[in-house]
C-alpha positions as CSV (number, residue, x, y, z in Angstrom):
1,X,63.9,-210.6,-35.0
2,X,59.8,-210.6,-34.7
3,X,57.9,-212.9,-32.1
4,X,55.3,-215.1,-33.3
5,X,52.5,-212.2,-32.8
6,X,54.2,-209.8,-34.3
7,X,54.7,-211.4,-37.5
8,X,51.0,-212.7,-36.9
9,X,49.7,-209.4,-37.0
10,X,51.8,-207.8,-39.5
11,X,50.0,-210.9,-41.6
12,X,46.8,-209.6,-41.1
13,X,47.8,-206.1,-41.7
14,X,48.7,-206.7,-44.7
15,X,45.9,-209.5,-45.7
16,X,43.6,-206.4,-44.7
17,X,45.4,-203.6,-46.9
18,X,45.2,-206.5,-50.5
19,X,41.2,-206.2,-49.6
20,X,40.5,-202.7,-49.2
21,X,42.9,-202.2,-52.2
22,X,40.7,-204.6,-54.3
23,X,37.7,-203.8,-53.2
24,X,35.8,-201.3,-56.0
25,X,35.0,-198.3,-53.8
26,X,38.3,-198.3,-53.4
27,X,38.9,-198.2,-58.1
28,X,36.2,-195.5,-57.6
29,X,37.8,-193.3,-55.7
30,X,41.1,-193.7,-56.6
31,X,39.2,-192.6,-60.5
32,X,38.2,-189.1,-59.1
33,X,42.0,-188.5,-58.0
34,X,44.2,-186.4,-60.5
35,X,47.4,-188.7,-60.3
36,X,45.2,-192.2,-61.3
37,X,42.9,-190.4,-63.8
38,X,43.4,-191.9,-67.2
39,X,44.7,-189.7,-70.0
40,X,42.8,-189.4,-73.7
41,X,45.6,-187.3,-75.2
42,X,48.5,-189.2,-75.2
43,X,51.8,-188.5,-77.5
44,X,52.1,-191.4,-79.7
45,X,55.6,-192.4,-78.4
46,X,54.4,-192.7,-75.6
47,X,51.2,-194.5,-76.6
48,X,53.7,-196.6,-78.6
49,X,55.8,-197.8,-75.6
50,X,52.6,-198.4,-73.0
51,X,51.6,-200.8,-75.9
52,X,54.6,-202.4,-75.6
53,X,54.4,-202.8,-71.9
54,X,51.0,-204.6,-72.4
55,X,52.4,-207.2,-75.1
56,X,55.4,-208.1,-72.4
57,X,53.1,-207.9,-70.3
58,X,51.3,-210.5,-71.6
59,X,54.1,-212.3,-72.6
60,X,52.9,-211.7,-76.7
61,X,57.5,-210.8,-77.3
62,X,60.2,-212.0,-75.8
63,X,62.1,-209.7,-74.2
64,X,66.6,-209.8,-76.0
65,X,69.2,-209.4,-73.6
66,X,71.1,-207.3,-74.7
């Protein structure tokens, strides 16, 4: 069980991490790393899947249960 002080510290840490990841400087830094670089030569099938994912996230298509 977390004490009140530990819970407050955890909440402050979480807020600080969210703040830093949302910063423009962090975005610029991450874009320089190979793992976060946007590829320009994506295969058609993969691009179709990404487009489908975008539509689902935007709510423009309905998910069907199988």
